[in-house]
C-alpha positions in Angstrom: -119.0 -38.7 -36.0 -120.8 -42.0 -35.7 -124.4 -42.4 -34.5 -124.7 -45.5 -32.3 -127.7 -47.8 -32.9 -128.4 -51.3 -31.8 -130.5 -54.4 -32.2 -132.3 -54.0 -28.9 -133.9 -57.5 -29.2 -130.4 -58.8 -28.3 -131.2 -57.5 -24.7 -134.6 -59.0 -24.2 -137.8 -59.8 -26.1 -139.6 -57.4 -23.8 -139.9 -53.9 -25.2 -139.7 -52.3 -21.7 -136.5 -54.1 -20.9 -135.1 -53.1 -24.3 -135.9 -49.5 -23.6 -134.6 -49.6 -20.0 -131.1 -50.9 -21.0 -130.8 -48.8 -24.2 -131.6 -45.6 -22.2 -129.2 -46.6 -19.4 -126.4 -46.8 -22.0 -127.4 -43.5 -23.6 -128.2 -45.1 -27.0 -130.6 -43.0 -28.9 -131.3 -45.3 -31.9 -132.6 -48.8 -32.5 -132.5 -51.0 -35.6 -135.9 -52.6 -35.2 -135.8 -56.3 -35.8 -138.1 -58.0 -33.3 -140.2 -57.4 -30.2 -142.0 -59.9 -28.0 -140.2 -62.7 -30.0 -142.1 -61.5 -33.1 -140.3 -60.3 -36.2 -140.8 -56.7 -37.0 -142.7 -57.6 -40.2 -145.1 -59.8 -38.3 -146.1 -57.1 -35.7 -149.8 -56.1 -35.9 -150.7 -52.5 -36.4 -151.7 -52.3 -32.7 -148.3 -53.6 -31.7 -146.5 -51.3 -34.0 -148.3 -48.3 -32.6 -147.5 -49.4 -29.1 -143.8 -49.7 -29.9 -143.8 -46.3 -31.6 -145.5 -44.7 -28.7 -143.0 -46.2 -26.2 -140.0 -45.1 -28.3 -141.4 -41.6 -28.7 -142.0 -41.3 -24.9 -138.4 -42.4 -24.2 -136.6 -40.4 -26.9 -135.6 -43.4 -29.0 -135.6 -43.2 -32.8 -135.5 -46.1 -35.4 -132.4 -46.0 -37.6 -133.5 -48.8 -39.8 -136.0 -51.6 -40.2 -133.9 -54.7 -39.6 -136.0 -56.9 -41.9 -135.2 -60.4 -43.0 -136.2 -59.6 -46.6 -134.2 -61.7 -49.0 -133.6 -64.5 -46.4 -135.6 -66.8 -48.5 -134.9 -69.2 -51.4 -134.5 -67.5 -54.8 -137.2 -69.7 -56.2 -139.9 -68.4 -53.8 -143.2 -67.1 -55.0 -141.8 -63.7 -55.5 -145.0 -61.7 -56.3 -146.5 -62.9 -53.0 -143.2 -62.3 -51.2 -143.2 -58.7 -52.2 -146.0 -58.1 -49.7 -143.3 -58.3 -47.0 -141.4 -55.5 -48.8 -144.5 -53.3 -48.8 -145.0 -54.0 -45.1 -141.4 -53.1 -44.4 -141.8 -49.8 -46.3 -145.0 -49.1 -44.4 -143.2 -49.6 -41.1 -140.2 -47.5 -42.2 -142.6 -44.6 -42.8 -144.4 -45.1 -39.4 -141.1 -45.0 -37.5 -139.5 -42.3 -39.7 -136.6 -44.6 -40.8 -135.1 -44.1 -44.3 -133.4 -47.6 -44.4 -134.5 -51.2 -44.7 -132.0 -54.0 -44.4 -132.2 -56.7 -47.0 -130.4 -59.8 -48.2 -129.8 -61.4 -51.6 -131.6 -64.8 -51.4 -130.6 -68.4 -50.5 -129.9 -70.7 -53.4 -129.9 -74.3 -52.1 -128.6 -76.7 -54.8 -127.7 -74.0 -57.3 -124.5 -72.2 -58.0 -124.0 -68.4 -57.7 -123.6 -68.1 -61.4 -126.9 -70.0 -62.0 -128.9 -67.7 -59.9 -127.2 -64.4 -60.7 -129.7 -63.1 -63.3 -132.7 -63.9 -61.1 -131.1 -62.3 -58.0 -130.4 -59.1 -59.9 -133.9 -59.0 -61.5 -135.6 -59.4 -58.1 -133.4 -56.9 -56.4 -134.1 -54.4 -59.2 -137.8 -54.9 -58.7 -137.4 -54.3 -54.9 -135.2 -51.3 -55.5 -137.8 -49.8 -57.8 -140.6 -50.2 -55.2 -138.5 -48.8 -52.4 -137.2 -45.8 -54.5 -140.8 -44.8 -55.4 -141.5 -44.7 -51.7 -138.3 -42.7 -50.8 -136.8 -45.6 -48.9 -133.2 -46.9 -49.2 -132.5 -50.6 -49.3 -129.3 -51.7 -47.6 -127.9 -55.1 -48.5 -126.0 -57.0 -45.8 -123.3 -59.6 -46.5 -124.6 -62.8 -44.9 -123.8 -66.5 -45.0 -125.3 -68.7 -47.7 -126.9 -65.9 -49.7 -125.8 -64.7 -53.2 -124.0 -61.7 -51.5 -122.0 -63.8 -48.9 -118.7 -62.9 -50.4 -117.3 -59.4 -51.1 -116.9 -59.9 -54.9 -120.6 -60.8 -55.1 -121.6 -57.9 -52.9 -119.7 -55.6 -55.3 -121.4 -57.3 -58.2 -124.8 -56.5 -56.7 -123.9 -52.9 -55.8 -122.3 -52.2 -59.1 -125.3 -53.6 -60.9 -127.9 -51.7 -58.9 -125.7 -48.6 -58.9 -128.3 -46.4 -57.2 -128.4 -44.1 -54.2 -131.4 -46.0 -53.0 -129.5 -49.3 -52.9 -126.6 -49.3 -50.5 -124.5 -51.7 -48.3 -124.5 -52.7 -44.7 -121.0 -53.9 -43.7 -120.9 -56.8 -41.2 -117.2 -57.6 -40.5 -118.0 -60.8 -38.6 -119.9 -62.2 -41.6 -116.9 -61.7 -43.8 -114.8 -63.6 -41.3 -117.3 -66.4 -41.4 -117.0 -66.3 -45.2 -113.3 -66.8 -44.9 -112.3 -63.3 -45.9 -110.3 -60.5 -44.3 -112.9 -57.9 -43.6 -110.7 -54.9 -44.2 -109.9 -56.1 -47.7 -113.6 -56.8 -48.2 -114.4 -53.3 -47.1 -112.1 -51.8 -49.7 -114.1 -53.4 -52.5 -117.4 -52.0 -51.4 -116.6 -49.0 -49.3 -118.1 -46.4 -51.6 -121.5 -48.0 -51.2 -121.5 -48.5 -47.4 -124.3 -46.7 -45.6 -123.8 -48.2 -42.1 -122.0 -50.9 -40.1 -123.1 -53.8 -38.0 -120.7 -54.0 -35.1 -120.1 -57.8 -34.6 -116.8 -59.5 -34.3 -115.8 -63.2 -34.5 -112.7 -65.4 -34.6 -111.9 -67.5 -37.6 -113.1 -70.6 -35.8 -116.6 -69.2 -35.6 -116.9 -67.9 -32.0 -118.6 -64.5 -31.7 -116.7 -62.1 -29.5 -117.0 -58.4 -28.5 -115.8 -55.8 -31.0 -112.0 -55.7 -31.3 -111.5 -59.2 -29.7 -111.7 -61.2 -32.9 -110.6 -61.3 -36.5 -113.2 -58.9 -37.8 -110.7 -56.0 -38.0 -113.4 -53.8 -36.5 -110.8 -51.3 -35.3 -109.5 -50.8 -38.9 -113.1 -50.7 -40.3 -114.2 -48.0 -37.9 -111.0 -46.0 -38.5 -111.4 -46.2 -42.3 -115.0 -45.1 -42.3 -114.7 -42.4 -39.6 -115.2 -39.5 -42.0 -118.6 -40.7 -43.3 -120.5 -38.0 -41.5 -123.2 -39.3 -39.1 -122.9 -42.9 -40.2 -124.9 -45.3 -38.1 -123.0 -48.2 -36.4 -125.4 -50.8 -35.1 -124.4 -52.9 -32.2 -125.2 -56.5 -32.9 -123.3 -58.6 -30.4 -124.7 -62.2 -30.9 -122.8 -63.3 -27.8 -125.2 -66.0 -26.7 -127.1 -66.9 -29.9 -126.4 -66.3 -33.6 -129.6 -67.5 -35.3 -130.6 -67.2 -38.9 -133.2 -64.5 -38.2 -131.8 -62.8 -35.1 -129.2 -63.1 -32.3 -129.3 -62.8 -28.6 -126.8 -61.6 -25.9 -128.8 -60.7 -22.8 -128.4 -57.5 -20.8 -125.0 -58.3 -19.1 -123.2 -59.4 -22.3 -124.9 -56.6 -24.4 -123.4 -54.1 -22.0 -120.0 -55.7 -22.2 -120.3 -55.5 -26.0 -121.3 -51.8 -25.8 -118.3 -51.0 -23.6 -116.0 -52.8 -26.0 -117.3 -50.6 -28.9 -117.0 -47.4 -26.9 -113.5 -48.3 -25.9 -112.6 -48.7 -29.6 -114.1 -45.4 -30.5 -112.2 -43.6 -27.7 -108.9 -45.3 -28.6 -109.4 -44.1 -32.2 -110.4 -40.6 -31.1 -113.8 -40.9 -33.0 -116.7 -38.9 -31.7 -120.1 -40.5 -31.3 -123.6 -39.9 -30.2 
């Protein structure tokens, strides 16, 4: 059985609109990324409490903190940057989420081999902090970071080799990287904790799940026996930005129906 979550900021920046649409579709979980056009890590305590109260009132839980951690150059002032990790951990505890999404650093002007040691060192520090707080870091394959390609993702995951450091699989991002997502999946499947449901064609256009080259059907089928795995709907059908995407209510609902149709075709139960 899969548990369906979503990036509700794909619907609207407004929290009430997000909740209205999520509830109308019967979605019970949100991967919290932004509200009121503010990244989750930039929300004030007052805003966080308001979001938490509204989610509680409407029976919505947070599956993961969809942070942008690691979407920064590898040569950033790392000690200062760690404040963002501590904030993400604080928010995870407030919302009762055990996951925080992370990335493995941009590296403009440097090769992957040149930055490898620094990437691993920094991720190990982040892992140690998260582990002491009982929070699992989930690395997402993403364009232009160290872990853009599946071989490098496997390198990261093998090096960390810890139950508190896992993988988010984004099939569309592997398409953008020029890979066949199902082959990429096979390299890292033992580490995958949840899936971002986004599809695209090789030319770059983002499309509903099952309509592109992301092999979403094969991915869902392969991972179907991971009991209660989250699958997070992330359509990006209007905007695919570096920090978040947008679809709007109508296209978000189309993307949701495409996902549900795939699950029904495959005979996979969901909640």
